[in-house]
LOZA-360346 format. One record per residue (C-alpha): residue in three letters; x, y, z. Coordinates in nm, 4 decimals, decimal comma, always signed. Last residue first. Layout:
+------+----------+----------+----------+
: guvo :        u :        v :        w :
+------+----------+----------+----------+
:  ALA :        X :        Y :        Z :
...
+------+----------+----------+----------+
//
This chain:
+------+----------+----------+----------+
: guvo :        u :        v :        w :
+------+----------+----------+----------+
:  ARG :  -1,5266 :  +2,2185 :  -1,0497 :
:  ASN :  -1,8838 :  +2,0968 :  -0,9478 :
:  TYR :  -1,8659 :  +1,8322 :  -1,2046 :
:  VAL :  -1,6538 :  +1,6712 :  -1,4405 :
:  ALA :  -1,7683 :  +1,5837 :  -1,7663 :
:  VAL :  -1,5608 :  +1,3489 :  -1,9472 :
:  ARG :  -1,2788 :  +1,2687 :  -2,2062 :
:  GLU :  -1,0319 :  +1,5418 :  -2,1080 :
:  LEU :  -1,1271 :  +1,3748 :  -1,7309 :
:  ILE :  -0,9241 :  +1,1279 :  -1,8302 :
:  GLU :  -0,6267 :  +1,2107 :  -1,9766 :
:  ASP :  -0,5840 :  +1,3945 :  -1,6502 :
:  ARG :  -0,6450 :  +1,1323 :  -1,4238 :
:  TRP :  -0,4087 :  +0,8941 :  -1,5635 :
:  ARG :  -0,1003 :  +1,2202 :  -1,5807 :
:  ASP :  -0,1919 :  +1,1714 :  -1,1704 :
:  GLU :  -0,0979 :  +0,8075 :  -1,1442 :
:  GLY :  -0,2090 :  +0,5752 :  -0,9772 :
:  ILE :  -0,0357 :  +0,4222 :  -0,6735 :
:  HIS :  -0,3794 :  +0,3158 :  -0,4423 :
:  ARG :  -0,5265 :  +0,5158 :  -0,1508 :
:  GLY :  -0,7582 :  +0,6843 :  -0,1346 :
:  PHE :  -1,0720 :  +0,5652 :  +0,0401 :
:  GLU :  -0,9042 :  +0,2466 :  +0,1813 :
:  HIS :  -0,9742 :  -0,0934 :  +0,0430 :
:  ALA :  -0,9091 :  -0,3534 :  +0,3269 :
:  ALA :  -1,2721 :  -0,3554 :  +0,5013 :
:  GLY :  -1,4115 :  -0,4851 :  +0,1880 :
:  PHE :  -1,7491 :  -0,4625 :  +0,4099 :
:  ARG :  -1,6495 :  -0,3504 :  +0,7386 :
:  TYR :  -2,0336 :  -0,3504 :  +0,8695 :
:  PRO :  -2,1493 :  -0,0934 :  +1,1378 :
:  SER :  -1,8709 :  +0,1641 :  +0,9483 :
:  GLU :  -1,6536 :  +0,3679 :  +1,1544 :
:  PRO :  -1,3316 :  +0,2170 :  +0,9988 :
:  LEU :  -1,5370 :  +0,2845 :  +0,6401 :
:  SER :  -1,7069 :  +0,0846 :  +0,3762 :
:  HIS :  -1,6952 :  -0,0386 :  +0,0258 :
:  SER :  -1,3606 :  +0,1561 :  -0,1028 :
:  ASP :  -1,3347 :  +0,0682 :  -0,4540 :
:  SER :  -0,9516 :  +0,1601 :  -0,4011 :
:  GLY :  -0,8783 :  +0,3322 :  -0,7651 :
:  ALA :  -0,7222 :  +0,3528 :  -1,0820 :
:  THR :  -0,7772 :  +0,4568 :  -1,4183 :
:  SER :  -0,5393 :  +0,3493 :  -1,7381 :
:  LEU :  -0,6193 :  +0,4968 :  -2,0596 :
:  LEU :  -0,6160 :  +0,3233 :  -2,4050 :
:  ARG :  -0,3907 :  +0,3500 :  -2,7186 :
:  HIS :  -0,2702 :  +0,0143 :  -2,7775 :
:  GLU :  +0,0408 :  +0,0281 :  -2,6489 :
:  VAL :  +0,0223 :  +0,3505 :  -2,4133 :
:  CYS :  -0,2567 :  +0,0808 :  -2,2289 :
:  TYR :  -0,0102 :  -0,2308 :  -2,2883 :
:  ARG :  +0,2332 :  +0,0053 :  -2,0760 :
:  ARG :  +0,0313 :  +0,0418 :  -1,8108 :
:  TYR :  -0,0632 :  -0,3023 :  -1,7774 :
:  PHE :  +0,3174 :  -0,3077 :  -1,7301 :
:  PRO :  +0,3455 :  -0,0480 :  -1,5012 :
:  THR :  +0,0942 :  -0,1817 :  -1,2402 :
:  LEU :  +0,1809 :  -0,5639 :  -1,2719 :
:  GLU :  +0,4759 :  -0,4776 :  -1,0155 :
:  PRO :  +0,2235 :  -0,3648 :  -0,7716 :
:  PRO :  -0,0056 :  -0,6585 :  -0,7652 :
:  VAL :  -0,3409 :  -0,5226 :  -0,8353 :
:  SER :  -0,6064 :  -0,6648 :  -0,5952 :
:  ASP :  -0,5583 :  -0,3389 :  -0,4328 :
:  HIS :  -0,6052 :  -0,1485 :  -0,7391 :
:  ALA :  -0,4246 :  +0,0625 :  -1,0047 :
:  CYS :  -0,4032 :  -0,0731 :  -1,3842 :
:  GLU :  -0,7945 :  -0,0198 :  -1,3947 :
:  ILE :  -0,7834 :  -0,0914 :  -1,7927 :
:  GLY :  -0,8792 :  +0,1028 :  -2,1293 :
:  ASP :  -1,1506 :  +0,1801 :  -2,3900 :
:  PHE :  -1,2531 :  -0,1594 :  -2,3475 :
:  GLY :  -1,3620 :  -0,3390 :  -2,6214 :
:  LEU :  -1,4892 :  -0,6459 :  -2,4919 :
:  LEU :  -1,4235 :  -0,9120 :  -2,6864 :
:  GLU :  -1,1269 :  -0,7750 :  -2,8657 :
:  ARG :  -0,9620 :  -0,6176 :  -2,5016 :
:  LEU :  -1,0667 :  -0,9355 :  -2,3680 :
:  ALA :  -0,8957 :  -1,1572 :  -2,6275 :
:  ASP :  -0,5670 :  -0,9356 :  -2,6511 :
:  MET :  -0,5406 :  -0,9697 :  -2,2914 :
:  ARG :  -0,5743 :  -1,3098 :  -2,2207 :
:  LYS :  -0,2713 :  -1,3566 :  -2,5496 :
:  VAL :  -0,1147 :  -1,0957 :  -2,3223 :
:  ASP :  -0,1139 :  -1,3018 :  -2,0169 :
:  ASP :  +0,0364 :  -1,1083 :  -1,7284 :
:  LEU :  -0,1827 :  -1,1294 :  -1,4278 :
:  ASN :  -0,4107 :  -1,4572 :  -1,5715 :
:  PHE :  -0,5949 :  -1,1028 :  -1,6964 :
:  TYR :  -0,9370 :  -1,1746 :  -1,5455 :
:  GLY :  -0,7429 :  -1,2046 :  -1,2226 :
:  ALA :  -0,4948 :  -0,9172 :  -1,2229 :
:  PRO :  -0,7614 :  -0,6996 :  -1,3951 :
:  HIS :  -0,9119 :  -0,5182 :  -1,0903 :
:  ALA :  -1,1866 :  -0,3370 :  -1,3298 :
:  ILE :  -1,2238 :  -0,3314 :  -1,6610 :
:  PHE :  -1,2186 :  +0,0241 :  -1,8109 :
:  VAL :  -1,5454 :  +0,2045 :  -2,0043 :
:  LEU :  -1,5344 :  +0,5642 :  -2,1228 :
:  ALA :  -1,8862 :  +0,7487 :  -2,1768 :
:  GLY :  -2,0478 :  +0,8841 :  -2,4597 :
:  SER :  -2,3710 :  +0,7061 :  -2,4249 :
:  ARG :  -2,3081 :  +0,5576 :  -2,7109 :
:  LYS :  -1,9986 :  +0,3819 :  -2,5156 :
:  VAL :  -2,2254 :  +0,2618 :  -2,2270 :
:  ALA :  -2,5052 :  +0,0670 :  -2,4970 :
:  PRO :  -2,1842 :  -0,0607 :  -2,7092 :
:  ILE :  -2,1252 :  -0,1810 :  -2,3162 :
:  VAL :  -2,4522 :  -0,3791 :  -2,1542 :
:  THR :  -2,5908 :  -0,5581 :  -2,5042 :
:  GLU :  -2,2549 :  -0,7211 :  -2,5988 :
:  ALA :  -2,1123 :  -0,7748 :  -2,2608 :
:  ALA :  -2,4903 :  -0,9814 :  -2,1937 :
:  PRO :  -2,6966 :  -0,8859 :  -1,8413 :
:  TYR :  -2,5254 :  -1,0927 :  -1,5883 :
:  PRO :  -2,6351 :  -1,5126 :  -1,5663 :
:  PRO :  -2,9661 :  -1,5853 :  -1,3530 :
:  LEU :  -2,8890 :  -1,8370 :  -1,0862 :
:  GLU :  -2,8661 :  -2,2166 :  -1,0800 :
:  LYS :  -2,6660 :  -2,3960 :  -0,8830 :
:  GLY :  -2,3432 :  -2,5550 :  -0,9454 :
:  ILE :  -2,1536 :  -2,4994 :  -0,6146 :
:  ARG :  -2,3478 :  -2,3145 :  -0,3960 :
:  PHE :  -2,3732 :  -2,6340 :  -0,1303 :
:  ASP :  -1,9822 :  -2,7020 :  -0,1509 :
:  HIS :  -1,9888 :  -2,3203 :  -0,0762 :
:  PHE :  -2,1545 :  -2,3646 :  +0,2611 :
:  ALA :  -2,0062 :  -2,6509 :  +0,2972 :
:  ASN :  -1,6822 :  -2,4727 :  +0,3303 :
:  VAL :  -1,7629 :  -2,2187 :  +0,4887 :
:  ASP :  -1,8249 :  -2,4358 :  +0,8205 :
:  PRO :  -2,1423 :  -2,6315 :  +0,9692 :
:  PHE :  -2,4195 :  -2,5066 :  +0,7989 :
:  TYR :  -2,7969 :  -2,4453 :  +0,7966 :
:  LYS :  -2,7145 :  -2,3124 :  +1,2175 :
:  LYS :  -2,9712 :  -2,0116 :  +1,0903 :
:  GLU :  -2,7393 :  -1,7356 :  +1,2568 :
:  GLY :  -2,3720 :  -1,8764 :  +1,2216 :
:  ILE :  -2,4367 :  -2,0432 :  +0,9187 :
:  LEU :  -2,6360 :  -1,8960 :  +0,6893 :
:  TYR :  -2,6134 :  -1,5345 :  +0,8411 :
:  ASP :  -2,2502 :  -1,5393 :  +0,8218 :
:  ARG :  -2,3127 :  -1,6361 :  +0,4322 :
:  GLN :  -2,5641 :  -1,3651 :  +0,4104 :
:  LEU :  -2,3169 :  -1,0835 :  +0,5448 :
:  GLY :  -2,0787 :  -1,1963 :  +0,3151 :
:  ASN :  -2,2605 :  -1,2101 :  +0,0237 :
:  GLN :  -2,3722 :  -0,8812 :  +0,0630 :
:  VAL :  -2,7546 :  -0,9151 :  +0,0371 :
:  HIS :  -2,8998 :  -0,9798 :  -0,3238 :
:  THR :  -3,1860 :  -0,7683 :  -0,4360 :
:  ILE :  -3,5061 :  -0,6839 :  -0,2389 :
:  GLY :  -3,6542 :  -0,3579 :  -0,4761 :
:  GLN :  -3,4177 :  -0,1191 :  -0,6145 :
:  VAL :  -3,5968 :  +0,2056 :  -0,5651 :
:  GLU :  -3,7876 :  +0,1385 :  -0,2251 :
:  ILE :  -3,4555 :  -0,0518 :  -0,0887 :
:  THR :  -3,2258 :  +0,2611 :  -0,1641 :
:  ARG :  -3,4740 :  +0,4838 :  +0,0536 :
:  GLU :  -3,5133 :  +0,2177 :  +0,3309 :
:  PRO :  -3,1484 :  +0,2843 :  +0,4511 :
:  ARG :  -2,9286 :  -0,0096 :  +0,3973 :
:  TYR :  -2,7151 :  -0,1921 :  +0,7199 :
:  ARG :  -2,9255 :  -0,4102 :  +0,8833 :
:  ARG :  -3,2329 :  -0,3968 :  +0,6350 :
:  LEU :  -3,0801 :  -0,5459 :  +0,3699 :
:  LEU :  -3,0849 :  -0,8555 :  +0,6472 :
:  ALA :  -3,4305 :  -0,7844 :  +0,7068 :
:  LEU :  -3,5025 :  -0,8035 :  +0,3445 :
:  ARG :  -3,3233 :  -1,1478 :  +0,2482 :
:  ASP :  -3,5760 :  -1,3208 :  +0,5519 :
:  GLU :  -3,8456 :  -1,1651 :  +0,3995 :
:  ARG :  -3,7532 :  -1,2521 :  +0,0699 :
:  THR :  -3,6922 :  -1,6280 :  +0,1880 :
:  TYR :  -3,4466 :  -1,8403 :  +0,3574 :
:  PRO :  -3,5509 :  -2,1760 :  +0,4471 :
:  PHE :  -3,2786 :  -2,4843 :  +0,4179 :
:  GLY :  -3,3581 :  -2,8115 :  +0,2586 :
:  GLY :  -3,2289 :  -2,7404 :  -0,0466 :
:  ALA :  -3,5443 :  -2,5983 :  -0,2264 :
:  THR :  -3,5150 :  -2,3141 :  +0,0017 :
:  PHE :  -3,1507 :  -2,2466 :  -0,0526 :
:  ALA :  -3,2007 :  -2,2814 :  -0,3731 :
:  ASP :  -3,4955 :  -2,0573 :  -0,4432 :
:  SER :  -3,3196 :  -1,7832 :  -0,1731 :
:  LEU :  -3,0671 :  -1,7609 :  -0,4018 :
:  ALA :  -3,2996 :  -1,7333 :  -0,7069 :
:  ASP :  -3,4838 :  -1,4596 :  -0,5277 :
:  GLY :  -3,1863 :  -1,2569 :  -0,5166 :
:  TYR :  -3,0916 :  -1,3242 :  -0,8500 :
:  ASN :  -3,3797 :  -1,1714 :  -1,0026 :
:  ARG :  -3,4343 :  -0,8870 :  -0,7589 :
:  GLN :  -3,0218 :  -0,7724 :  -0,8856 :
:  TRP :  -3,1348 :  -0,8902 :  -1,2146 :
:  ARG :  -3,4284 :  -0,6563 :  -1,2286 :
:  HIS :  -3,2427 :  -0,3498 :  -1,0792 :
:  TYR :  -3,0317 :  -0,4449 :  -1,3706 :
:  ARG :  -3,2557 :  -0,4794 :  -1,6577 :
:  GLU :  -3,3645 :  -0,1425 :  -1,5616 :
:  PHE :  -3,0500 :  -0,0120 :  -1,5754 :
:  VAL :  -2,9675 :  -0,1146 :  -1,9300 :
:  GLU :  -3,2902 :  +0,0304 :  -2,0471 :
:  ALA :  -3,1768 :  +0,4096 :  -1,8753 :
:  LEU :  -2,9029 :  +0,3415 :  -2,1151 :
:  GLU :  -3,1042 :  +0,2871 :  -2,4219 :
:  PRO :  -3,3087 :  +0,5940 :  -2,3145 :
:  THR :  -3,0237 :  +0,8113 :  -2,2232 :
:  PRO :  -2,9296 :  +0,8586 :  -1,8388 :
:  SER :  -2,9404 :  +1,1197 :  -1,7197 :
:  PRO :  -2,6363 :  +1,2589 :  -1,6094 :
:  PRO :  -2,4269 :  +1,0933 :  -1,9113 :
:  LEU :  -2,1769 :  +0,8953 :  -1,7538 :
:  GLY :  -1,8066 :  +0,9526 :  -1,7662 :
:  LEU :  -1,6440 :  +0,6928 :  -1,6245 :
:  CYS :  -1,7781 :  +0,3286 :  -1,6649 :
:  VAL :  -1,5948 :  +0,0416 :  -1,4429 :
:  MET :  -1,6259 :  -0,3355 :  -1,5805 :
:  ASP :  -1,6431 :  -0,6169 :  -1,3750 :
:  PHE :  -1,6262 :  -0,8747 :  -1,5564 :
:  THR :  -1,7897 :  -1,2322 :  -1,6271 :
:  GLY :  -1,6149 :  -1,5162 :  -1,8353 :
:  LEU :  -1,4669 :  -1,5566 :  -2,1668 :
:  GLU :  -1,8067 :  -1,6173 :  -2,3963 :
:  SER :  -1,9694 :  -1,3246 :  -2,1988 :
:  SER :  -2,1132 :  -1,1848 :  -1,8924 :
:  VAL :  -2,1333 :  -0,7966 :  -1,7377 :
:  THR :  -2,0811 :  -0,6971 :  -1,4545 :
:  LEU :  -2,1400 :  -0,2920 :  -1,4499 :
:  GLU :  -1,9858 :  -0,0216 :  -1,1912 :
:  ALA :  -2,1234 :  +0,3303 :  -1,1997 :
:  GLY :  -1,9962 :  +0,6377 :  -1,2682 :
:  ALA :  -2,0749 :  +1,0279 :  -1,2744 :
:  VAL :  -1,7820 :  +1,2459 :  -1,2930 :
:  TYR :  -1,6593 :  +1,4205 :  -0,9253 :
:  ALA :  -1,4965 :  +1,7338 :  -0,7884 :
:  VAL :  -1,3937 :  +1,8004 :  -0,4598 :
:  GLU :  -1,2510 :  +2,1312 :  -0,3299 :
:  PRO :  -1,6368 :  +2,3133 :  -0,3868 :
:  PHE :  -1,7580 :  +2,0756 :  -0,0896 :
:  ALA :  -2,1145 :  +2,2224 :  +0,0157 :
:  PRO :  -2,2054 :  +2,1661 :  -0,3261 :
:  ALA :  -2,1218 :  +1,8247 :  -0,3508 :
:  ILE :  -2,4316 :  +1,6627 :  -0,1532 :
:  ALA :  -2,7111 :  +1,7841 :  -0,3801 :
:  GLN :  -2,5149 :  +1,6366 :  -0,6693 :
:  ILE :  -2,3834 :  +1,3427 :  -0,4860 :
:  GLU :  -2,7755 :  +1,2603 :  -0,3609 :
:  ARG :  -2,8904 :  +1,2557 :  -0,7385 :
:  PHE :  -2,6383 :  +1,0345 :  -0,8437 :
:  SER :  -2,6946 :  +0,7520 :  -0,5372 :
:  ASP :  -2,8750 :  +0,5241 :  -0,8246 :
:  MET :  -2,6253 :  +0,5419 :  -1,1092 :
:  THR :  -2,6475 :  +0,1467 :  -1,0965 :
:  HIS :  -2,5173 :  -0,1989 :  -1,1440 :
:  HIS :  -2,3186 :  -0,2091 :  -0,8304 :
:  GLU :  -2,2184 :  +0,2029 :  -0,7610 :
:  THR :  -1,9402 :  +0,3687 :  -0,9258 :
:  VAL :  -1,8721 :  +0,7036 :  -0,7611 :
:  ALA :  -1,6218 :  +0,8735 :  -0,9028 :
:  LEU :  -1,3414 :  +1,0892 :  -0,7117 :
:  VAL :  -1,1523 :  +1,4386 :  -0,7738 :
:  LYS :  -0,9035 :  +1,6709 :  -0,5378 :
:  VAL :  -0,8054 :  +1,3911 :  -0,2853 :
:  GLY :  -0,6125 :  +1,6032 :  -0,0715 :
:  ARG :  -0,6852 :  +1,3961 :  +0,2933 :
:  GLU :  -0,9376 :  +1,5940 :  +0,4680 :
:  ARG :  -1,1846 :  +1,6707 :  +0,2056 :
:  ALA :  -1,1482 :  +1,3869 :  -0,0155 :
:  LEU :  -1,2767 :  +1,2603 :  +0,3031 :
:  GLU :  -1,5490 :  +1,4815 :  +0,4370 :
:  PHE :  -1,6201 :  +1,3705 :  +0,0645 :
:  TYR :  -1,6676 :  +1,0256 :  +0,1318 :
:  ARG :  -1,8259 :  +1,0854 :  +0,4381 :
:  GLU :  -2,1313 :  +1,2207 :  +0,2486 :
:  ILE :  -2,2301 :  +0,9790 :  +0,0478 :
:  PRO :  -2,3047 :  +0,7234 :  +0,3161 :
:  THR :  -2,0670 :  +0,4252 :  +0,3030 :
:  CYS :  -2,2638 :  +0,0766 :  +0,4049 :
:  ALA :  -2,1870 :  -0,1261 :  +0,0686 :
:  ASP :  -2,2878 :  -0,4878 :  -0,1385 :
:  TYR :  -2,6531 :  -0,3825 :  -0,2492 :
:  SER :  -2,5084 :  -0,0294 :  -0,3733 :
:  TRP :  -2,6730 :  +0,2291 :  -0,2703 :
:  LEU :  -2,4381 :  +0,2490 :  +0,0364 :
:  THR :  -2,1680 :  +0,3664 :  -0,1484 :
:  HIS :  -1,9319 :  +0,2189 :  -0,3939 :
:  LEU :  -1,5961 :  +0,3756 :  -0,4800 :
:  HIS :  -1,3512 :  +0,3207 :  -0,8132 :
:  PHE :  -1,2499 :  +0,6450 :  -0,9551 :
:  ASP :  -1,0409 :  +0,7889 :  -0,6448 :
:  PHE :  -0,8104 :  +1,0663 :  -0,7017 :
:  SER :  -0,4763 :  +1,2961 :  -0,5659 :
:  ALA :  -0,3662 :  +0,9948 :  -0,4590 :
:  TYR :  -0,3342 :  +0,9548 :  -0,0800 :
:  HIS :  -0,0312 :  +0,8614 :  +0,1086 :
:  ASP :  +0,1703 :  +0,5605 :  +0,2495 :
:  PRO :  +0,1252 :  +0,3504 :  -0,0797 :
:  MET :  +0,0286 :  -0,0319 :  -0,0338 :
+------+----------+----------+----------+
//
């Protein structure tokens, strides 16, 4: 981990993501304290937090922001998280349909998990999920998004520790293997819609996706997904690979981005993604500047 905070953080989740619990204003407060000049909130599958960001940001004139989201897509080569930056504040009709598809997917995925556990003899109802969601999510997020799936660790601990359905984590994971669950929306229907809206698409935390430094794999994914850039700096990216990914970006005229992927803070009631500290990454300011030349920046 670097011993200083970066000037930007382009990968953040707030309590509007199904698996996070950070209030929006805390990121702006911390940005002011830590010298983070520009940030992007990238909720899982939605832009549902954006109106609140617009309302909160004017109180922090020293902190600019970019509109974003993290969209997970399925493809013939696997499932991938894509950080999208520069999304329009009012989604195009095509993009609005993409977001509605993700809203439906989150509810359907949660229902499918409940059905799978219940069919296996471990009752886990929509009402159970709603009670878990209410432990860490404000009611307004549930009103907008419905009864979605639950943060993975909380759900696991509930089914193992509270319901006593499984003796340990291994038994829990063994049960889940092979269960029929709804696939994420297809890359070929999501990524073109995002790019037609004027936004940039980056493959997120890519070390696993790229098999670390497998250039043939990187080329195949670049061809398949058509991303505009790579998240070259992230907690899960070994620091020695960051310059390797950056060189690949330069060679192929791609942009580089970086972010903490923060989901919670030390004072949060639940420490989701505790290793991801807001503002901590080794991304370079020139990456930030290259991106900001291509996207709308607010609160400047």
